[in-house]
N, C-alpha and C positions, 0 to 999 in steps of 0.2 A: 306263101313265102313272104309276101308283103307283111302279113300279120306277124309272122315270126320275127322278121327284121324289126318291125315296129316295137314288138315286145322286148326284143334284145336291146334296142336303143333306149327304151324306157328304163330298163334295168340299169343300163350304163349311166343314164342321166341320174337315176336315183342314187347309184353308188357314188358317182362323182359328187353329188350334192352332199352326201353323208361325209365324204372325206373333207370337202370344203368346210362343212359345218364343224367338224372336229378341229380342223386347222384354224378355223375362225375363233373357236373357243380358246384354243391355245394362244392365239394372237391376242385375244382380248385379255387373257390372263397375264400375258407378258406385258401388254399395254398397261394393264392395271398396276403391275409392279413398277413400270416406268413412270406412270402418272401419279403414283401414290405420293402424298405430301412428304417432303424430306423430314428427317428427324429434327426435333427442336434443337436449336443451338444451345451449347452449354452456357449456363448463366455466368455472367462476368461480375455480378454483384450479389451481395447478401445483406440481409437486415439483421442487425443486432439491437438488443435493448441495453442501453447503458446504465450506469449506476444511479442515474436520476429517474429512469423510466422512459427516457426518450428513445424512440425508434430511429436508428441511423442506418442509412444505406452505405455500405463500404465495399471495396473490392473483395472478391473471393479470396484472392491471394494478396496479402499485404507485405510489401518488401521494404518500405521506408516509412518512418514516422517522425514526428517531433512531439516532445512532451512539454507541457506548460502548466504552471500553477502548482498549488499545494499537492504534494504527494506523488504526482505523476512521474517525475524523474526517478524518485526513489523506487517506485514499482518497476520501472524499466530495469533498474539495477538488480532488484530482487529476482526478477524473471530472467536476468542475464541476456537482455536484448538491447543493451546500450549501443551495440554495433549497428543497429537499425536506424539510429538517429541521424538525421541530415541537418539538424540545427540545434542550437542550445540557447538557454536563457543566460542573461548577463550575470545573475547572481551565482551561477554555477561555474563561472569562468574566472572569477576574481581570486582572492587569496583562499587557500584551503580552509574550509569551514568544517571543523570536526563535529560540530553540533548537528550537521546533516550527515548521517552515518555513511552514505554512499559517496560523498564529495571527495574525500581523500583518495578513494579507489579510482574514480573516473574523471578527475578534474582535467587531466592532460587530454583525454578524449574530447571533453567539452570545449577546451580551449582551441582545438583544431577545427571546430565547426562554426558556420555562420551564425550570427546572433539573430534570434527570431522572437525574443520577448525579454521582458525585464526580470520576471520571476517574482514569487510572493505567494502568500497563502490566503488572500482575501476572498477568493472565488470570483473576482472580477476578471474581465478580459484584459490580459497584460501582454497579448501578442502583438507583433509587428506585421500587419497584413501583407504589406508589399514584399518584405523579406521572406515571409512564409510562401507566398506565391512563387518567388524566384527559386526556392529550394524544392518546391513542389512535392511534398510528402504525400504518400497515399492516404494517410489518415493523421489527424491531429488528436492526440490523447491529452486531455486536460483536466485539472482539478477545479473546473469551473462550475458555477451555478448554472441553472437552466438558461437564464437570459444571456449570460456571457457566452455560453456555448453556441446558442443560436446566432448571436451577433457575429462571432468570428467565422462561423460557417457561411453566413451570408456575405461577409467581407471577402472571403477567399474562394468560395465555391469548392471547398475541400471539406469532407466529412469531419465533424468534431465529435468525439466520443468522450463523455465526462466520466471520470473515475473519482469524483469527489466523495469523501467519506469522513466520518467523525474521527476525532483523535481518541487515543486511549490504547490500552493493551489489547490489540487485535479485536477491536469492536466488530460486531457482526457486519457492519457496513464495510469494514476493511476487506473481509472475505469476498463481498460482492464486487468491490472495486478491483481486487486482484484477479478475480475470475473474469471480469469484463475485459480487463487489459489483456489477459492471457487468450481470451477468445479472439480478440482482434489480431494478435500476432502469432496465433497457433502454438501457444505454449501452455495448454491446459494441464498437461502432465506435470510440468514444473510447478504450476500453481497448486495443484492438489498435493504435491509433495510438501510444499512449504506450509500449507494450511494444516496438513496432518502433523507435521513437526511441531507447529505451534500448539495444537491441541494436546500432543503428547507431553510437552513441557508444562502446560497448564495443569494437566492431570497429575503430573509428578509433583508440582508445587502444592496442589490441593491435597493430594494423598498424604503428603508429609505433615500437613498442618490441620486438617479438618477435624480431627478427633482430639485436639488439644483443648482442654477446658478453658473457657475465657478467664477463669480465676487464676490460671497459670500463665496467662499471656501478659507481657508488658504493654502498656499503652504507648501509642506512637503519634508523633506529629511530624508531617512532612512540610517544611517551609522553604521560602525562597524559590519556589517552583517557577519555572519559566512558562508564561502564558501570555501570548500576544506581547511579548517583550520581557525584559528582565524584571524580577521582583525582589523585594526585600523580605525580611523575616516573616511578615504577615501573609505573604502570598502562599495560599495553600489550596487543597483540593479534597472534596469529599469523594467517596468511591474512587480513590486513587488507585489506578490499575495495578502497580506492583504490590501495593499493600492488600488489595482485594485478593490477588492471586495467592497470597499466603495466609489469608483469613486473619489478618492483623486487626487489632483494636485501634482504628484510626480515630483520634479524638475529634477530628474535623467533621466526622459523620454526625456528631452530636448537634452540630449547628443547624441541621435540617435544611441545608442549602445544597442544591445540585451542582456538582462540578466545581470549577474554580471560584474562589472568592478571597477577598482580603479579610483575614481574621483580625478581630480586635485584640490588641496586645493584652488587655485585661482578661479577655476570655481564655487566651493561651495560658495565662498565669493561673486561672481557675482550673483549667484542664491539667496543668502541671504534668506533662507526659513523662513517662519513664525513659523514653528514647526519642531523640530528635534527629531527623534526616534533613540535610540542606543541600541545595545544588551548589557544588564548589565553584561553578562559573559565576555565581552571584554573591560570593562571599565579600566582595568589596562593599556591596550595598549593606550587607548585614553588619560588617565591621564598622561602617559609618554610623549605623543605628546604635551599635554597642558603645561607641565613643560618646554619643549624645546622652546615653542613659545606661551606664554600666551596671548600676544597681539592679535594674530590672532583669537583665540577663543572668546576673550572678545569683538571683533568687530562684531561678528555675532549677529543679532537682536534677534534670538531665545534664545541665551545664555543671552543676556542683560535682556530680558523680562521674564526669567525663564520658557521658554516653551520647555524644553528638557525632554523627557519621555523615559521610557524603552520600548523595544520590544524584548523579548527573542528570541534567535535563534530557528528557526523551521526546518532548514535543518541540519541534523547530521546523517551521514550514511543513507541518504534518508530523506524524508520529514515526520515530525511529523504533520499529518493532524490536530491533536488535537490542538497543539500550534499555527498552522497557523490560524485556525478558531478563537481561543481565541484572537490572535493578531488583527485580523480583527475587532472583536467587540470592543477591547480596542481602536484601532485607531478611530473607529466611535465615541466612547465616548469622546475622546480628541478633535477630529476635529469638531464634530457636536453635542454638548452637548444637544441641544434641541431635535433633532431627536432620540437620544439614552437615553433620560432621564429615561426611564423605565427599562434600562438594568443595572444590578449590575454585574460587571465583575466577582466577586467571584462566584455568583450564576450561571452565564452563563458558566463559566469554569467547575464548578461541573457537570452541565448537559452534557457538551461535553465530559469530561473525562470519566464519567460513561458510556455514550453511547458507546464509543469506547473501553474502557479498563476494564469496570466493577468496577472500583474504582476511588475515587476522590483523586488525587495526588497533588492537588493544594498547600497544605501546604508543601509537600515535595519539590515542585518546588521553593516555596518562601524561604524555609530554605537553599536551594542550590544556591540562588542568582538569580533565574529566576522569578523575581517579576514584578508587574505592578505598576508604580507610577512615580513620578518626579525624575530627576537626576540633580546633580550638577557637572559639568565637573571640574576637577582639585582637587577634594576633595578625 
């Protein structure tokens, strides 16, 4: 009997041990769940590479910005994020400056904002650090060079993203800058739409003109171009964007000088272009030159034949892509009337301006002297 009882007790103990073991395993499992490391917190910052190749840590979500320096305010307008600005530069709040395509559309918004910089296109640091700290943007987006961007970032402890890019008709660096800006403010779709639109227009311009034999093309000179300030008749440009876009015969390309240069008047006389384009905003300078030497200008074939036309400046504190594209279509109309017979410059300008700026400012341009038509030198 004692043996039976002992055996029974042993079985009970073993059974109880088994139950406890199972419960223990379950408890361990529950404890494991409880003691497991908590999921990692969501990141609050991200790293982007700006247009200069600098790696900049910015918030995951950017709600407020300021734009400084060459090109940055314009990109904000093109991406339609001016409402994100919490500060403005002085030069965007003064008189309406039509030579900056975005200024007439957004000047009232700029005037309502605190001043956080002077403005300008040198690439230097033109910000007001104390005022920037007061408005406390999430990110500063600037057309600065590397040193200036680092300097302002150190002064404010606010991330500075550079969108500095070269001037010209949608240079490759423009696409990088626009994409960089869009990445910061979460407007990549808008950026891709604009870049695709630019490529469509450039393809259209090229398609209309690339098969025209050079022998059938008039030679062209673009003078009085604006480059780091206003220029007289000799101010010109090789690889001039609007002329390149329509495969024109730019006589300035013969000088074997890259970009802007001051052409020698005698060289222009030798080139004797069939067509001359001039910036109407600089005609006072050209007319002064005419009065000093009327015989020179009257000896040019384009002047004699009345083939002098306007080409409004498109570089002003960066490149107005809108004006550059309109200029390209106007050049096409003048140089190849048959190939561009379906293009009305006013209608095309309206399309381009609304696409980039949301408003048609063509009449404002015309009223301020940036018009398309013939010119008479000396009047």
